[in-house]
N, C-alpha and C positions, 0 to 999 in steps of 0.2 A: 504494500500500500504506500502510495506517495501522495503527500498533501502539498499543494502549492498555494501559498497565501499571497495576496496582492491587494492594492488599494490604499496603502499608507501614503503619507505625505505631510506637507506642512500646511497648517490651517490656523487661522486666527481664532482666539477664544470666541465661543458662541457659534462657531461654524459647524459643518457636518462633513463626515466622510463615510463611505461604505467600503468595508473590507470584504473580500471574497476569498474563499478557500475551496479550490477545486481538487477533487479526489480522483485518483486513478488506481485501478486494481481492486477496488471494492465499491459497493454502493453504500452511501451514507445512510440510506433508509434502513440498513440492517444493523445499525448500532448507534450508540450515543455519540454526540459531538459537542465540542465546547470551544470557547475562546479563552485564552489566558493572556496576561501581559507581564512584562518584566522590565524593570529599570535597573541600571548598573548598581551592584552592591546589595540588591534585594532579591528575595525569593520570587519565583514565578507566582503570580496572583491570578486566581480564578476571576473571570469577568462574567461569562454567561455560558449556559449549557442547555442542551436538549437531551432528555433521556428517551428511552424507547417505550417502556411500559408505564412510566409515570412522566409524561413528556415535559411538564412544566410549561414554558421555559423557566429557567432559574437564573437569577442575576445577583451579583454582589451588590450590597446596599448602595454603594457610591455611584452606581450607574443606573439604578432603577429609575424608570421614567424617562431616561435619556437614550439608552441603548436598546436595540432590538435584535435578537438573534432569530434567524429563520433559515430554512433550507429548501432547496428546489431539487427534489429527487430526480426529476427528469434530466436536469443538468449536472447532477451529482456534485452540487455546490452548496456550501454553507455561507451565509452572509452575517455580517455584523454591521447594522446601521447605527451610526453614532451621531447623535445630535447634541446641541448645546455643549459642545466640547469645552473643557477647562484645561488650563495648563497642567494640572495634576494628572490628566489623562495621558500625558506624554509618556510613551513606552514603546518597546517592541512588542507587537501583538502576534501571538501564535495560535493557530488552530490545532485542535487535537481530536483524535478519534480512537475508538477502542473496539475490540472484538468482544462480543458477549455483553451481558447485562451489567449494570452498575447500580449499587445501592445509592439512592438519591442523596443520602447523607454524606456520601463519599465523593460526590461529583466535583467538589471544589479542590480535591487533592490532586496535585500534579502527578504523583507517583502511580495513579491508577490508570493513566492513559497510555495506550500502546504506541500510537503514531502521532508524530508532530510535523507541522509545516515548518518552513525555514524562518519564519518571522517576517513581519513587515513593520517598518518604523512609522510611528505616528508622532508628530511633533506639533504641539499646540502652543502658539505664541500668545503672550498677554497683551 
């Protein structure tokens, strides 16, 4: 399985970006998917996720109401729509996928995901 993330860039505070994550080798519809982000010196942080049998979606508190995760099974692509961006959203964003089910309570843990995209940088200027 290969994941290809794209859509990052430089945007002013209050602006919007849409990240995409295209999968090859497996169908997203067969497993959970998520977005994480990471800044230098910090651990990778859960942003949003979709489970399979308890689909959610699920968001970390700091992005609720601003970010939306969705997927297009026909295109085998997961999206992260980001609105009202803040400077603190600046990070490298990674998409993640896994084989098999995941307990919803563990969806925020980076160590439970099997596949990762290469990351796309989002920079929000103030």
